[in-house]
C-alpha positions in Angstrom: -41.1 -32.0 -27.3 -37.9 -32.5 -29.2 -34.6 -33.2 -27.2 -33.2 -29.8 -28.4 -36.3 -27.9 -27.3 -36.3 -29.8 -23.9 -32.7 -29.0 -23.4 -33.3 -25.3 -24.2 -36.3 -25.2 -21.8 -34.4 -26.8 -18.9 -31.1 -25.1 -19.5 -29.8 -23.1 -16.5 -29.7 -19.4 -17.1 -26.4 -17.7 -16.9 -25.8 -15.5 -13.9 -25.9 -11.8 -15.0 -23.4 -9.7 -13.3 -23.5 -5.9 -13.7 -19.8 -5.2 -13.7 -20.4 -1.4 -13.9 -21.2 -1.4 -10.2 -17.7 -2.7 -9.5 -15.8 0.0 -11.4 -15.9 2.5 -8.5 -14.1 1.2 -5.4 -16.4 3.3 -3.2 -19.4 1.2 -4.2 -17.9 -2.0 -2.8 -18.7 -3.4 0.7 -16.1 -3.4 3.4 -15.8 -7.2 3.1 -14.9 -6.9 -0.6 -12.4 -4.2 0.1 -10.7 -6.4 2.8 -10.5 -9.3 0.4 -9.0 -7.1 -2.3 -6.5 -5.5 0.0 -5.4 -8.8 1.3 -5.0 -10.1 -2.3 -3.0 -7.1 -3.4 -0.7 -7.3 -0.3 0.7 -10.4 -2.1 4.0 -10.5 -0.3 2.3 -10.4 3.2 4.4 -7.3 3.9 3.9 -5.1 7.0 1.7 -2.0 6.7 2.9 1.2 8.5 0.5 4.0 9.3 1.8 7.6 9.8 0.1 10.9 10.3 -0.4 13.7 12.8 -3.3 12.2 14.7 -3.4 8.4 14.5 -5.0 8.1 17.9 -8.3 9.5 16.5 -8.3 6.7 13.9 -7.0 3.9 16.0 -10.3 2.0 16.1 -10.5 2.0 12.3 -6.9 0.9 12.0 -7.5 -2.0 14.4 -10.7 -3.0 12.5 -8.6 -3.2 9.3 -6.0 -5.3 11.0 -8.6 -7.6 12.3 -10.3 -7.9 8.9 -7.0 -8.6 7.1 -6.0 -11.1 9.8 -3.0 -8.9 10.6 -1.5 -8.1 14.0 -1.9 -4.6 15.2 1.4 -3.4 16.8 2.3 0.2 18.0 5.7 1.3 16.6 7.6 1.9 19.9 11.2 1.0 18.9 13.9 3.2 20.4 16.3 3.1 17.5 16.8 1.6 14.0 18.7 -1.4 15.3 15.9 -2.6 17.5 13.4 -2.0 14.8 15.2 -3.8 12.0 15.7 -6.9 14.3 11.9 -7.2 14.5 11.1 -6.7 10.9 11.3 -10.4 10.1 7.8 -10.7 11.5 5.3 -10.1 8.7 1.5 -9.6 8.4 1.5 -6.7 10.9 0.0 -3.3 11.0 2.2 -0.8 12.8 1.0 2.6 14.0 3.9 5.0 14.0 3.6 7.9 16.5 3.9 11.4 15.0 7.1 12.2 17.0 8.7 9.1 15.5 7.2 9.5 12.0 8.9 12.9 11.5 12.3 11.4 12.2 14.5 10.0 9.4 15.6 6.6 10.8 12.1 5.0 11.0 11.7 5.6 7.2 14.6 3.3 6.5 12.7 0.6 8.4 9.3 1.4 6.8 10.7 1.0 3.3 10.3 -2.7 3.9 6.5 -2.4 3.8 3.6 -0.3 2.7 3.4 3.2 4.2 -0.1 4.8 4.6 -0.4 8.5 5.4 -3.7 9.4 7.1 -4.1 13.1 6.3 -7.0 14.8 8.2 -5.9 18.3 6.8 -6.3 17.7 3.1 -2.8 18.3 1.9 -2.0 17.7 -1.8 0.1 14.6 -2.5 3.0 15.5 -4.8 5.3 13.2 -6.8 8.9 12.4 -6.1 10.3 14.9 -8.6 8.3 17.8 -7.0 9.4 16.7 -3.5 13.0 16.7 -4.5 12.7 20.1 -6.2 11.0 21.7 -3.2 13.6 20.2 -0.8 16.4 21.7 -2.9 14.7 25.1 -2.7 14.4 24.8 1.1 17.9 23.5 1.7 20.2 24.6 -1.2 23.3 22.4 -1.5 26.4 24.1 -0.2 29.3 24.4 -2.6 32.0 21.8 -1.9 35.3 23.2 -0.7 38.4 22.5 -2.8 40.6 19.7 -1.5 40.0 16.5 0.5 36.9 16.3 2.7 36.7 15.1 6.2 35.7 11.4 6.1 32.1 10.7 7.1 31.6 8.7 10.3 29.6 5.6 9.3 27.5 4.5 12.2 23.8 3.9 12.8 24.1 6.0 16.0 25.7 9.0 14.3 23.4 11.9 13.9 22.2 12.9 10.4 24.1 15.7 8.7 20.9 16.8 7.1 18.6 19.2 8.9 15.3 17.9 10.4 12.6 17.6 7.8 9.3 19.3 7.8 6.6 16.8 9.1 4.5 17.3 5.9 7.6 16.7 3.8 8.3 13.5 5.7 4.7 12.2 5.4 4.7 13.0 1.7 7.1 10.1 1.3 4.3 7.6 2.1 3.1 5.2 -0.5 -0.6 5.8 0.1 -2.3 9.1 0.8 -5.6 8.9 2.7 -7.3 12.3 2.3 -10.0 12.4 5.0 -11.4 15.7 3.7 -11.8 14.5 0.2 -14.5 12.0 1.1 -16.0 13.1 4.4 -19.1 10.9 4.0 -17.1 7.7 3.6 -16.3 5.7 6.8 -12.6 6.0 7.7 -11.9 2.2 7.5 -13.5 2.0 4.0 -11.6 5.2 2.9 -8.3 3.7 4.0 -8.8 0.4 2.3 -10.1 2.1 -0.9 -7.1 4.4 -1.0 -4.7 1.5 -0.5 -6.4 -0.5 -3.3 -6.4 2.4 -5.8 -2.8 3.3 -5.1 -1.6 -0.3 -5.6 -3.6 -0.7 -8.8 -2.3 2.6 -10.1 1.2 1.5 -9.4 1.3 -2.2 -10.1 4.4 -4.3 -9.5 6.7 -4.6 -12.6 6.4 -8.3 -12.7 2.7 -8.2 -13.6 3.5 -6.3 -16.8 6.5 -8.5 -17.6 4.4 -11.6 -17.1 1.6 -10.3 -19.3 4.1 -9.4 -22.1 5.9 -12.8 -21.9 2.5 -14.6 -22.2 1.6 -12.5 -25.2 4.9 -13.2 -26.9 4.6 -16.9 -26.1 7.8 -17.0 -24.1 6.0 -18.7 -21.3 2.7 -20.6 -21.3 -0.5 -18.7 -20.8 -1.4 -20.6 -17.6 2.0 -20.0 -16.0 1.9 -18.7 -12.4 4.6 -17.1 -10.3 5.3 -18.6 -6.8 3.3 -15.8 -5.3 0.3 -16.6 -7.5 0.5 -20.3 -6.7 0.6 -19.6 -3.0 -2.4 -17.3 -3.3 -4.3 -20.1 -5.2 -4.0 -22.2 -2.0 -4.4 -19.5 0.7 -6.5 -16.8 -0.9 -10.0 -16.1 0.4 -11.1 -14.8 -3.0 -11.4 -11.3 -4.6 -14.2 -9.1 -5.6 -15.5 -9.3 -9.3 -14.1 -5.8 -9.8 -10.6 -6.7 -8.8 -10.8 -10.0 -10.7 -11.7 -8.1 -13.9 -9.0 -5.4 -13.4 -6.3 -8.0 -12.9 -7.2 -10.1 -15.8 -8.0 -7.5 -18.5 
């Protein structure tokens, strides 16, 4: 047998991966979803859960925290000052009680992380423009009187001049909408992770597009990595083939 034929006969066959099975996030295992969610939370930011009935889903939220190697913490701060003083601690999952989630001051704190709305009632998630338009219809702006206005008191303890918001309107501000009724046959933990992954992929950070354009133009080298990407190359536990394909295509 010639050397070429021998090499052809003993050559290791390439691994065939059917990437079609990774297109749908629902077809992935819970371990793959945890790896992908951990990879997409590249800043190690905190994750806040809001909704009308978080107690019913506490076990699923705790399982997600354990799988992500995050710390589960109930959001029990009395005011914004106490909460902001504790936001330097990252990699935490905070469960916000409904009576706090419908107030305005916790949202100023939750803007520092990813907000997930667990919706058991199947509400429609609307965009920011529609939310603003509906708010203007509910609370039309009063005509400003002629002349100087009374100076506004600037204090974190001063009550808000705006009327209390509707709970659904408040939860509509969340980044991720987990519609429990849309996929009743999917386990809650898997549904939460899949919704987080889909939302982040549908709304990628601006720097990913900027980096891709810069590499295409040749402004930076094709193998350049941001500090976040370099950190992940040392500390990441890997990603699923689906996410790897979506981030590199």
